[in-house]
Z-matrix of the N, CA and C atoms (Angstrom, degrees):
N
C 1 1.468
C 2 1.515 1 110.42
N 3 1.321 2 118.26 1 146.67
C 4 1.469 3 120.35 2 -179.43
C 5 1.519 4 112.23 3 -72.84
N 6 1.339 5 118.35 4 126.36
C 7 1.460 6 120.01 5 178.33
C 8 1.530 7 112.06 6 -84.22
N 9 1.320 8 114.92 7 146.33
C 10 1.455 9 121.41 8 171.06
C 11 1.518 10 107.98 9 -102.08
N 12 1.307 11 115.97 10 147.57
C 13 1.457 12 121.04 11 175.56
C 14 1.520 13 107.91 12 -99.13
N 15 1.309 14 117.43 13 118.13
C 16 1.456 15 123.21 14 179.96
C 17 1.515 16 108.35 15 -105.29
N 18 1.327 17 116.59 16 115.25
C 19 1.456 18 121.40 17 -178.32
C 20 1.519 19 108.82 18 -108.13
N 21 1.324 20 116.11 19 118.18
C 22 1.455 21 121.92 20 -179.22
C 23 1.511 22 110.29 21 -107.47
N 24 1.336 23 117.40 22 145.31
C 25 1.466 24 118.95 23 172.84
C 26 1.525 25 109.28 24 -62.97
N 27 1.349 26 117.68 25 153.09
C 28 1.472 27 119.68 26 179.26
C 29 1.525 28 110.89 27 -55.11
N 30 1.348 29 118.17 28 132.49
C 31 1.464 30 120.37 29 -177.83
C 32 1.515 31 111.78 30 -72.89
N 33 1.342 32 117.41 31 154.02
C 34 1.464 33 120.35 32 175.95
C 35 1.530 34 110.25 33 -60.67
N 36 1.309 35 116.20 34 158.26
C 37 1.462 36 121.63 35 -178.28
C 38 1.526 37 110.86 36 -56.88
N 39 1.325 38 115.48 37 130.68
C 40 1.461 39 119.92 38 177.46
C 41 1.508 40 114.45 39 88.84
N 42 1.323 41 118.31 40 -8.83
C 43 1.460 42 120.74 41 -178.81
C 44 1.523 43 109.33 42 -94.62
N 45 1.302 44 116.45 43 127.89
C 46 1.459 45 121.06 44 177.58
C 47 1.522 46 108.27 45 -80.63
N 48 1.324 47 115.75 46 125.52
C 49 1.457 48 120.49 47 -177.91
C 50 1.529 49 108.58 48 -85.63
N 51 1.312 50 117.60 49 89.68
C 52 1.464 51 121.66 50 -178.23
C 53 1.522 52 109.90 51 -98.76
N 54 1.323 53 117.45 52 138.85
C 55 1.466 54 119.88 53 178.12
C 56 1.520 55 110.19 54 -73.01
N 57 1.302 56 118.35 55 107.60
C 58 1.464 57 121.56 56 -175.67
C 59 1.523 58 110.96 57 -122.11
N 60 1.335 59 116.40 58 23.00
C 61 1.457 60 120.54 59 -178.08
C 62 1.530 61 108.87 60 -91.99
N 63 1.308 62 116.75 61 123.47
C 64 1.459 63 120.68 62 179.56
C 65 1.534 64 108.88 63 -127.44
N 66 1.321 65 116.14 64 142.07
C 67 1.456 66 119.75 65 -177.65
C 68 1.522 67 108.54 66 -153.19
N 69 1.333 68 117.39 67 122.06
C 70 1.457 69 120.35 68 178.36
C 71 1.520 70 110.78 69 63.95
N 72 1.328 71 116.08 70 -126.46
C 73 1.465 72 121.15 71 -176.28
C 74 1.521 73 112.46 72 -88.26
N 75 1.308 74 117.66 73 8.89
C 76 1.470 75 121.24 74 -178.59
C 77 1.523 76 110.24 75 -65.97
N 78 1.318 77 117.43 76 136.45
C 79 1.452 78 121.69 77 178.17
C 80 1.522 79 109.84 78 -127.03
N 81 1.328 80 116.66 79 163.83
C 82 1.464 81 120.56 80 -175.96
C 83 1.527 82 111.66 81 -62.53
N 84 1.335 83 117.73 82 -25.31
C 85 1.456 84 119.86 83 179.97
C 86 1.520 85 112.02 84 -70.98
N 87 1.327 86 116.77 85 -11.23
C 88 1.455 87 120.67 86 -178.28
C 89 1.522 88 111.63 87 -107.03
N 90 1.315 89 116.87 88 15.17
C 91 1.455 90 122.41 89 177.53
C 92 1.517 91 109.12 90 -113.69
N 93 1.318 92 116.52 91 125.36
C 94 1.458 93 121.20 92 179.94
C 95 1.523 94 109.10 93 -113.21
N 96 1.308 95 116.09 94 112.18
C 97 1.461 96 120.52 95 -179.01
C 98 1.518 97 110.31 96 -76.17
N 99 1.312 98 116.03 97 144.18
C 100 1.449 99 122.64 98 176.93
C 101 1.520 100 108.46 99 -128.74
N 102 1.325 101 117.76 100 159.75
C 103 1.467 102 119.39 101 178.24
C 104 1.512 103 112.04 102 -69.46
N 105 1.299 104 116.66 103 171.73
C 106 1.471 105 124.32 104 175.54
C 107 1.516 106 112.32 105 63.87
N 108 1.351 107 116.42 106 34.57
C 109 1.457 108 118.66 107 173.29
C 110 1.508 109 115.04 108 71.36
N 111 1.323 110 119.04 109 34.67
C 112 1.456 111 121.86 110 179.42
C 113 1.517 112 110.35 111 -128.92
N 114 1.316 113 115.62 112 161.66
C 115 1.457 114 121.14 113 175.40
C 116 1.514 115 108.87 114 -155.36
N 117 1.327 116 116.06 115 155.88
C 118 1.454 117 121.55 116 173.19
C 119 1.517 118 108.41 117 -114.72
N 120 1.311 119 115.98 118 131.22
C 121 1.458 120 122.22 119 -176.86
C 122 1.522 121 108.37 120 -117.73
N 123 1.334 122 117.29 121 125.95
C 124 1.451 123 121.20 122 178.49
C 125 1.530 124 109.68 123 -92.58
N 126 1.304 125 116.42 124 129.88
C 127 1.461 126 121.55 125 178.44
C 128 1.528 127 108.55 126 -119.48
N 129 1.340 128 118.16 127 151.04
C 130 1.469 129 120.61 128 -175.32
C 131 1.522 130 113.97 129 -63.79
N 132 1.332 131 117.13 130 -38.68
C 133 1.459 132 120.17 131 -174.31
C 134 1.525 133 110.57 132 -137.84
N 135 1.314 134 115.54 133 159.65
C 136 1.460 135 119.53 134 178.14
C 137 1.526 136 110.85 135 -60.89
N 138 1.340 137 116.57 136 -37.82
C 139 1.459 138 119.97 137 -179.81
C 140 1.523 139 111.55 138 -60.30
N 141 1.362 140 116.35 139 -36.56
C 142 1.464 141 119.97 140 178.03
C 143 1.524 142 110.47 141 -64.70
N 144 1.344 143 115.28 142 -41.66
C 145 1.464 144 119.12 143 177.86
C 146 1.512 145 111.92 144 -62.57
N 147 1.328 146 116.72 145 -41.97
C 148 1.462 147 120.87 146 178.36
C 149 1.524 148 110.76 147 -62.34
N 150 1.341 149 116.71 148 -37.54
C 151 1.468 150 120.26 149 179.07
C 152 1.523 151 111.22 150 -66.38
N 153 1.346 152 115.99 151 -40.05
C 154 1.470 153 120.03 152 177.73
C 155 1.521 154 110.60 153 -62.34
N 156 1.327 155 116.07 154 -47.45
C 157 1.470 156 120.73 155 -178.54
C 158 1.524 157 110.59 156 -61.30
N 159 1.336 158 116.22 157 -44.50
C 160 1.468 159 120.41 158 -178.15
C 161 1.525 160 111.67 159 -63.62
N 162 1.329 161 116.40 160 -38.22
C 163 1.459 162 120.32 161 -175.21
C 164 1.529 163 113.65 162 -81.86
N 165 1.341 164 117.65 163 -32.27
C 166 1.462 165 119.59 164 -168.35
C 167 1.521 166 115.78 165 -119.13
N 168 1.321 167 118.83 166 -23.85
C 169 1.471 168 120.33 167 -176.84
C 170 1.527 169 110.91 168 -60.87
N 171 1.329 170 115.08 169 125.08
C 172 1.469 171 122.38 170 -179.69
C 173 1.531 172 112.89 171 61.62
N 174 1.346 173 116.77 172 17.71
C 175 1.466 174 120.27 173 -179.39
C 176 1.525 175 112.82 174 -124.79
N 177 1.339 176 116.06 175 -41.77
C 178 1.463 177 120.40 176 -173.10
C 179 1.529 178 110.40 177 -89.14
N 180 1.317 179 115.84 178 129.40
C 181 1.467 180 121.68 179 177.48
C 182 1.524 181 108.32 180 -106.42
N 183 1.338 182 116.36 181 121.66
C 184 1.461 183 121.27 182 -179.07
C 185 1.525 184 109.97 183 -72.06
N 186 1.341 185 117.82 184 153.03
C 187 1.470 186 120.36 185 177.82
C 188 1.523 187 111.62 186 -56.07
N 189 1.307 188 115.72 187 131.92
C 190 1.450 189 121.25 188 178.63
C 191 1.517 190 114.03 189 84.65
N 192 1.337 191 117.54 190 -2.25
C 193 1.454 192 121.48 191 -179.22
C 194 1.531 193 109.93 192 -103.16
N 195 1.302 194 115.18 193 162.65
C 196 1.470 195 120.12 194 179.09
C 197 1.522 196 112.17 195 -112.17
N 198 1.338 197 116.93 196 -14.85
C 199 1.451 198 120.39 197 -178.66
C 200 1.522 199 110.27 198 -121.78
N 201 1.325 200 115.05 199 153.01
C 202 1.463 201 119.90 200 179.97
C 203 1.529 202 110.88 201 -70.43
N 204 1.322 203 115.48 202 153.71
C 205 1.465 204 120.62 203 -179.53
C 206 1.523 205 110.04 204 -71.83
N 207 1.315 206 115.55 205 153.45
C 208 1.456 207 123.30 206 174.71
C 209 1.526 208 107.40 207 -108.15
N 210 1.309 209 117.75 208 120.54
C 211 1.460 210 121.55 209 -176.65
C 212 1.520 211 110.00 210 -126.10
N 213 1.310 212 116.50 211 132.78
C 214 1.461 213 121.22 212 177.26
C 215 1.519 214 108.55 213 -152.73
N 216 1.325 215 117.06 214 167.01
C 217 1.450 216 119.16 215 172.77
C 218 1.523 217 108.75 216 -65.75
N 219 1.325 218 115.99 217 142.42
C 220 1.457 219 120.24 218 177.74
C 221 1.523 220 109.54 219 -59.25
N 222 1.317 221 115.56 220 153.63
C 223 1.463 222 121.45 221 -175.28
C 224 1.526 223 111.17 222 -53.35
N 225 1.313 224 116.12 223 126.44
C 226 1.456 225 121.82 224 177.61
C 227 1.514 226 114.62 225 90.35
N 228 1.350 227 117.13 226 -17.63
C 229 1.460 228 119.20 227 -176.49
C 230 1.519 229 112.65 228 -71.58
N 231 1.333 230 116.44 229 -39.02
C 232 1.465 231 118.73 230 -178.37
C 233 1.524 232 110.58 231 -63.29
N 234 1.337 233 116.03 232 -39.05
C 235 1.460 234 119.19 233 177.72
C 236 1.526 235 110.39 234 -67.42
N 237 1.352 236 116.44 235 -40.32
C 238 1.465 237 120.24 236 -178.23
C 239 1.522 238 112.16 237 -65.79
N 240 1.334 239 116.37 238 -31.65
C 241 1.459 240 120.92 239 -175.93
C 242 1.523 241 112.98 240 -100.61
N 243 1.323 242 117.43 241 3.08
C 244 1.465 243 121.01 242 -172.85
C 245 1.524 244 112.01 243 -60.37
N 246 1.319 245 115.40 244 138.94
C 247 1.472 246 121.23 245 176.07
C 248 1.529 247 111.69 246 -128.04
N 249 1.337 248 116.10 247 0.41
C 250 1.468 249 118.90 248 -179.13
C 251 1.522 250 109.75 249 -90.27
N 252 1.330 251 115.56 250 132.56
C 253 1.453 252 121.96 251 -177.40
C 254 1.519 253 111.16 252 -113.76
N 255 1.326 254 115.08 253 146.42
C 256 1.464 255 120.93 254 169.10
C 257 1.521 256 107.18 255 -98.88
N 258 1.324 257 116.15 256 133.62
C 259 1.460 258 121.62 257 -179.64
C 260 1.525 259 108.39 258 -123.87
N 261 1.313 260 116.92 259 120.73
C 262 1.455 261 121.92 260 179.79
C 263 1.521 262 111.83 261 -120.26
N 264 1.330 263 115.20 262 165.75
C 265 1.466 264 123.27 263 178.64
C 266 1.527 265 112.31 264 66.13
N 267 1.329 266 116.87 265 31.06
C 268 1.462 267 120.56 266 174.87
C 269 1.525 268 110.61 267 -74.21
N 270 1.319 269 118.68 268 143.06
C 271 1.464 270 119.93 269 171.12
C 272 1.529 271 109.45 270 -58.54
N 273 1.304 272 117.60 271 133.38
C 274 1.468 273 120.87 272 -172.43
C 275 1.526 274 113.32 273 -71.28
N 276 1.330 275 116.88 274 -9.97
C 277 1.461 276 118.24 275 177.95
C 278 1.529 277 112.27 276 -88.14
N 279 1.346 278 118.20 277 -2.60
C 280 1.459 279 120.38 278 178.32
C 281 1.526 280 110.78 279 -78.24
N 282 1.324 281 116.22 280 141.29
C 283 1.461 282 122.09 281 177.01
C 284 1.529 283 109.56 282 -95.57
N 285 1.326 284 115.49 283 174.00
C 286 1.454 285 119.66 284 176.60
C 287 1.524 286 111.75 285 -61.24
N 288 1.339 287 116.45 286 -37.55
C 289 1.465 288 120.46 287 178.04
C 290 1.527 289 110.89 288 -65.46
N 291 1.328 290 116.78 289 -36.59
C 292 1.467 291 120.29 290 177.28
C 293 1.531 292 110.83 291 -62.59
N 294 1.335 293 115.26 292 -43.12
C 295 1.462 294 120.11 293 -179.94
C 296 1.530 295 110.09 294 -65.03
N 297 1.323 296 116.18 295 -42.23
C 298 1.467 297 120.55 296 179.11
C 299 1.522 298 110.70 297 -60.70
N 300 1.321 299 115.99 298 -43.58
C 301 1.459 300 120.23 299 179.71
C 302 1.532 301 110.91 300 -63.88
N 303 1.313 302 116.52 301 -37.14
C 304 1.461 303 121.29 302 179.90
C 305 1.528 304 111.11 303 -62.39
N 306 1.333 305 116.36 304 -42.24
C 307 1.467 306 120.73 305 -176.44
C 308 1.526 307 112.36 306 -86.27
N 309 1.336 308 117.33 307 -19.03
C 310 1.464 309 120.56 308 -179.30
C 311 1.526 310 112.12 309 -63.94
N 312 1.318 311 116.99 310 -18.05
C 313 1.463 312 120.05 311 177.97
C 314 1.525 313 111.89 312 -66.80
N 315 1.348 314 117.29 313 -13.59
C 316 1.466 315 120.71 314 -175.09
C 317 1.525 316 112.56 315 -116.83
N 318 1.334 317 117.24 316 5.18
C 319 1.451 318 120.40 317 177.35
C 320 1.514 319 111.21 318 148.24
N 321 1.324 320 114.58 319 -170.36
C 322 1.463 321 120.60 320 -178.96
C 323 1.532 322 110.44 321 -79.33
N 324 1.318 323 115.27 322 126.38
C 325 1.461 324 121.16 323 178.45
C 326 1.524 325 107.98 324 -95.92
N 327 1.326 326 116.67 325 115.32
C 328 1.458 327 120.73 326 -177.31
C 329 1.526 328 112.24 327 -83.79
N 330 1.325 329 116.31 328 -31.88
C 331 1.470 330 118.75 329 -173.98
C 332 1.518 331 110.21 330 -159.42
N 333 1.323 332 115.65 331 141.36
C 334 1.465 333 121.83 332 173.33
C 335 1.518 334 108.29 333 -130.54
N 336 1.321 335 115.98 334 126.73
C 337 1.472 336 120.53 335 175.10
C 338 1.517 337 108.01 336 -120.26
N 339 1.325 338 116.21 337 106.39
C 340 1.459 339 121.74 338 179.69
C 341 1.516 340 108.97 339 -88.46
N 342 1.311 341 117.22 340 121.06
C 343 1.465 342 121.17 341 -178.00
C 344 1.527 343 109.94 342 -76.47
N 345 1.339 344 115.84 343 129.26
C 346 1.458 345 121.31 344 -176.95
C 347 1.525 346 110.67 345 -129.27
N 348 1.310 347 115.66 346 154.60
C 349 1.459 348 121.39 347 173.60
C 350 1.523 349 108.63 348 -68.67
N 351 1.326 350 117.18 349 126.52
C 352 1.467 351 120.40 350 -176.46
C 353 1.519 352 112.86 351 -63.65
N 354 1.319 353 117.19 352 -32.97
C 355 1.463 354 120.36 353 -176.91
C 356 1.525 355 112.18 354 -78.62
N 357 1.316 356 117.27 355 -41.40
C 358 1.465 357 120.79 356 -173.49
C 359 1.528 358 113.66 357 -104.47
N 360 1.336 359 117.34 358 -20.44
C 361 1.456 360 119.96 359 -176.84
C 362 1.516 361 113.36 360 77.30
N 363 1.340 362 116.89 361 6.19
C 364 1.464 363 121.34 362 -179.52
C 365 1.525 364 109.85 363 -82.21
N 366 1.320 365 116.47 364 140.65
C 367 1.464 366 121.45 365 179.46
C 368 1.524 367 110.74 366 -59.12
N 369 1.347 368 115.41 367 141.61
C 370 1.460 369 121.18 368 175.96
C 371 1.529 370 112.02 369 -88.63
N 372 1.327 371 115.81 370 -0.50
C 373 1.451 372 119.17 371 179.44
C 374 1.515 373 114.38 372 81.99
N 375 1.323 374 116.76 373 20.22
C 376 1.459 375 120.69 374 177.86
C 377 1.524 376 109.55 375 -146.13
N 378 1.323 377 115.61 376 157.55
C 379 1.462 378 120.00 377 -176.04
C 380 1.523 379 109.87 378 -156.53
N 381 1.334 380 114.92 379 165.38
C 382 1.458 381 122.50 380 170.16
C 383 1.516 382 107.45 381 -114.63
N 384 1.317 383 116.04 382 131.78
C 385 1.461 384 122.04 383 -178.49
C 386 1.524 385 108.26 384 -125.86
N 387 1.331 386 116.65 385 126.91
C 388 1.463 387 121.31 386 178.98
C 389 1.521 388 109.23 387 -107.58
N 390 1.334 389 115.98 388 118.19
C 391 1.456 390 122.02 389 176.81
C 392 1.525 391 109.14 390 -90.67
N 393 1.338 392 116.72 391 166.64
C 394 1.460 393 119.52 392 -176.18
C 395 1.520 394 113.08 393 -83.60
N 396 1.340 395 118.67 394 -14.87
C 397 1.460 396 120.49 395 179.16
C 398 1.518 397 110.44 396 -147.84
N 399 1.311 398 114.98 397 161.12
C 400 1.460 399 121.48 398 179.09
C 401 1.535 400 110.76 399 -64.16
N 402 1.334 401 116.77 400 -41.48
C 403 1.458 402 120.20 401 -179.54
C 404 1.524 403 111.77 402 -62.00
N 405 1.322 404 116.90 403 -39.65
C 406 1.464 405 120.77 404 178.87
C 407 1.526 406 110.65 405 -66.63
N 408 1.327 407 115.94 406 -39.52
C 409 1.461 408 119.84 407 178.13
C 410 1.526 409 110.71 408 -63.46
N 411 1.326 410 116.59 409 -42.69
C 412 1.458 411 120.14 410 178.57
C 413 1.531 412 111.94 411 -65.69
N 414 1.330 413 116.51 412 -35.64
C 415 1.465 414 120.37 413 177.28
C 416 1.521 415 110.75 414 -64.51
N 417 1.342 416 116.36 415 -39.88
C 418 1.465 417 120.38 416 178.96
C 419 1.531 418 110.23 417 -64.80
N 420 1.324 419 117.17 418 -42.03
C 421 1.465 420 120.61 419 178.33
C 422 1.527 421 110.09 420 -62.16
N 423 1.318 422 116.21 421 -46.87
C 424 1.462 423 121.58 422 -177.20
C 425 1.525 424 111.83 423 -60.49
N 426 1.330 425 116.49 424 -38.27
C 427 1.462 426 120.21 425 -173.38
C 428 1.534 427 114.37 426 -93.55
N 429 1.327 428 117.86 427 -19.21
C 430 1.469 429 119.55 428 -174.13
C 431 1.524 430 114.54 429 -113.76
N 432 1.316 431 117.94 430 -30.11
C 433 1.460 432 119.15 431 -176.96
C 434 1.534 433 110.96 432 -63.01
N 435 1.335 434 115.11 433 128.82
C 436 1.462 435 120.29 434 179.56
C 437 1.514 436 114.42 435 82.97
N 438 1.339 437 116.18 436 3.90
C 439 1.465 438 120.01 437 179.61
C 440 1.531 439 109.57 438 -120.76
N 441 1.320 440 118.72 439 150.04
C 442 1.460 441 120.48 440 -179.91
C 443 1.519 442 111.82 441 -68.87
N 444 1.339 443 115.80 442 144.07
C 445 1.463 444 119.55 443 177.67
C 446 1.519 445 110.50 444 -62.56
N 447 1.318 446 115.62 445 -42.67
C 448 1.457 447 122.67 446 176.51
C 449 1.518 448 106.86 447 -129.74
N 450 1.329 449 118.67 448 119.39
C 451 1.471 450 120.01 449 -179.22
C 452 1.524 451 111.74 450 -51.67
N 453 1.340 452 115.31 451 128.78
C 454 1.454 453 120.48 452 179.96
C 455 1.515 454 114.65 453 84.04
N 456 1.357 455 116.89 454 -0.20
C 457 1.470 456 120.16 455 -178.37
C 458 1.527 457 108.57 456 -126.47
N 459 1.324 458 115.73 457 92.38
C 460 1.458 459 120.07 458 177.25
C 461 1.513 460 112.86 459 91.06
N 462 1.334 461 114.83 460 172.58
C 463 1.460 462 121.16 461 -177.02
C 464 1.516 463 111.59 462 -86.45
N 465 1.324 464 116.13 463 -172.30
C 466 1.468 465 120.61 464 -178.89
C 467 1.527 466 112.05 465 -68.31
N 468 1.313 467 115.46 466 142.54
C 469 1.460 468 121.31 467 179.54
C 470 1.529 469 110.97 468 -75.01
N 471 1.315 470 114.70 469 154.41
C 472 1.462 471 122.06 470 168.34
C 473 1.522 472 106.60 471 -110.35
N 474 1.324 473 116.69 472 113.37
C 475 1.468 474 121.57 473 -179.53
C 476 1.524 475 107.92 474 -126.63
N 477 1.325 476 116.27 475 119.42
C 478 1.467 477 120.98 476 -178.41
C 479 1.513 478 109.04 477 -152.76
N 480 1.326 479 116.01 478 167.08
C 481 1.457 480 119.52 479 176.17
C 482 1.529 481 109.05 480 -66.54
N 483 1.321 482 115.42 481 136.39
C 484 1.461 483 120.37 482 178.71
C 485 1.514 484 109.86 483 -68.70
N 486 1.318 485 116.79 484 147.34
C 487 1.460 486 120.93 485 177.20
C 488 1.523 487 109.12 486 -65.53
N 489 1.336 488 118.66 487 133.49
C 490 1.461 489 120.16 488 179.14
C 491 1.516 490 110.84 489 -68.65
N 492 1.331 491 117.42 490 149.53
C 493 1.466 492 119.33 491 176.60
C 494 1.500 493 110.78 492 -64.94
N 495 1.311 494 116.51 493 145.28
C 496 1.464 495 120.33 494 -179.52
C 497 1.516 496 110.22 495 -68.77
N 498 1.305 497 114.84 496 141.14
C 499 1.454 498 122.03 497 178.02
C 500 1.532 499 108.49 498 -76.07
N 501 1.329 500 115.91 499 113.33
C 502 1.465 501 119.96 500 -176.71
C 503 1.523 502 111.43 501 -63.08
N 504 1.339 503 116.65 502 -34.92
C 505 1.462 504 119.43 503 179.01
C 506 1.518 505 110.22 504 -63.25
N 507 1.352 506 115.69 505 -45.24
C 508 1.461 507 119.09 506 179.66
C 509 1.523 508 110.85 507 -65.68
N 510 1.344 509 116.43 508 -36.95
C 511 1.467 510 119.58 509 177.74
C 512 1.525 511 110.24 510 -60.96
N 513 1.337 512 116.43 511 -45.30
C 514 1.464 513 120.51 512 -178.63
C 515 1.527 514 110.80 513 -64.13
N 516 1.345 515 115.89 514 -39.39
C 517 1.461 516 119.09 515 178.30
C 518 1.525 517 110.70 516 -65.37
N 519 1.334 518 115.46 517 -39.81
C 520 1.458 519 119.60 518 179.08
C 521 1.513 520 111.47 519 -63.44
N 522 1.336 521 116.28 520 -42.86
C 523 1.467 522 120.52 521 178.38
C 524 1.525 523 110.61 522 -63.97
N 525 1.342 524 116.52 523 -39.51
C 526 1.460 525 120.25 524 179.35
C 527 1.522 526 110.80 525 -63.44
N 528 1.339 527 116.51 526 -41.12
C 529 1.458 528 120.11 527 178.51
C 530 1.524 529 111.16 528 -64.55
N 531 1.346 530 116.27 529 -40.44
C 532 1.462 531 120.32 530 177.73
C 533 1.531 532 110.41 531 -62.02
N 534 1.334 533 116.46 532 -41.94
C 535 1.460 534 120.43 533 179.76
C 536 1.530 535 111.10 534 -63.18
N 537 1.344 536 116.08 535 -40.32
C 538 1.464 537 119.33 536 178.80
C 539 1.519 538 111.49 537 -63.87
N 540 1.336 539 116.34 538 -41.92
C 541 1.464 540 120.58 539 178.34
C 542 1.524 541 110.26 540 -62.95
N 543 1.336 542 116.21 541 -43.97
C 544 1.461 543 120.23 542 -179.97
C 545 1.529 544 111.38 543 -63.19
N 546 1.339 545 116.19 544 -40.35
C 547 1.461 546 119.96 545 178.33
C 548 1.533 547 111.10 546 -64.26
N 549 1.336 548 115.66 547 -41.48
C 550 1.465 549 119.48 548 179.31
C 551 1.522 550 111.33 549 -64.08
N 552 1.339 551 116.39 550 -41.01
C 553 1.460 552 120.31 551 178.48
C 554 1.525 553 110.87 552 -64.92
N 555 1.337 554 116.16 553 -40.57
C 556 1.458 555 120.46 554 179.35
C 557 1.526 556 110.77 555 -63.66
N 558 1.340 557 116.51 556 -43.36
C 559 1.460 558 120.20 557 178.53
C 560 1.525 559 111.39 558 -63.23
N 561 1.329 560 115.86 559 -38.56
C 562 1.460 561 119.94 560 179.05
C 563 1.526 562 110.90 561 -65.24
N 564 1.351 563 115.72 562 -42.13
C 565 1.462 564 119.84 563 178.60
C 566 1.525 565 110.81 564 -63.38
N 567 1.343 566 116.32 565 -41.01
C 568 1.461 567 120.10 566 179.42
C 569 1.528 568 110.93 567 -64.18
N 570 1.336 569 115.89 568 -39.56
C 571 1.467 570 119.76 569 178.93
C 572 1.525 571 110.80 570 -64.22
N 573 1.337 572 116.31 571 -41.29
C 574 1.455 573 120.31 572 178.97
C 575 1.525 574 111.23 573 -64.62
N 576 1.341 575 116.77 574 -40.89
C 577 1.453 576 120.94 575 179.32
C 578 1.527 577 111.14 576 -64.70
N 579 1.360 578 115.05 577 -42.24
C 580 1.472 579 119.02 578 179.46
C 581 1.515 580 110.13 579 -65.12
N 582 1.346 581 116.69 580 -39.72
C 583 1.463 582 120.09 581 178.95
C 584 1.501 583 111.66 582 -64.65
N 585 1.332 584 116.57 583 -40.22
C 586 1.459 585 120.53 584 179.73
C 587 1.508 586 110.41 585 -67.46
N 588 1.360 587 116.45 586 -39.50
C 589 1.462 588 119.74 587 179.51
C 590 1.527 589 110.88 588 -66.58
N 591 1.342 590 117.14 589 -38.16
C 592 1.462 591 120.30 590 177.95
C 593 1.503 592 112.09 591 -65.98
N 594 1.343 593 116.37 592 -38.63
C 595 1.452 594 119.83 593 178.97
C 596 1.507 595 112.14 594 -67.30
N 597 1.332 596 116.15 595 -37.07
C 598 1.463 597 119.32 596 178.91
C 599 1.520 598 110.99 597 -69.58
N 600 1.310 599 116.51 598 -35.28
C 601 1.464 600 120.18 599 -179.32
C 602 1.518 601 111.60 600 -70.33
N 603 1.364 602 115.29 601 -30.66
C 604 1.469 603 118.63 602 -179.20
C 605 1.501 604 111.42 603 -75.18
């Protein structure tokens, strides 16, 4: 089952940080507590994890806490479970229904987003297609990537897994770390300048 990463703010002194978050069919036996205010929660399906994130991420405040919990798929899980595909080099005369029909040969197509020019409404020749399972997505890649959507109409398609959205929490942590490094370097430079000025004055 795909694990979710539950990040809790540090608990107040004396408070035991116990994983008490339950959602749907989730049970306490599927929650693994970790030190430093974190936990991993196993959910039966990716859709269940998405529902948890949508309902509770940055919204639910745990008892005794002052900030909402941060919830995301554990590192690497979103890529492992991905079913959304990027499709490039599509003939511009194809509609969203045409694209859906093309991919339906390899499984259930949950969603098709055909990218269009905002001013003209003309297709840009690329789309995002969400399949219902990882195996179906891989089958579509295997059978369509590098091959024309319609024989004799356009060049070979580019079909690959779409890049996952960046984790905003990780981005913020990365920026914070960069700021700390920059501050440390600045303090070091100031110390060196003060030392040099003191030596010159002596």
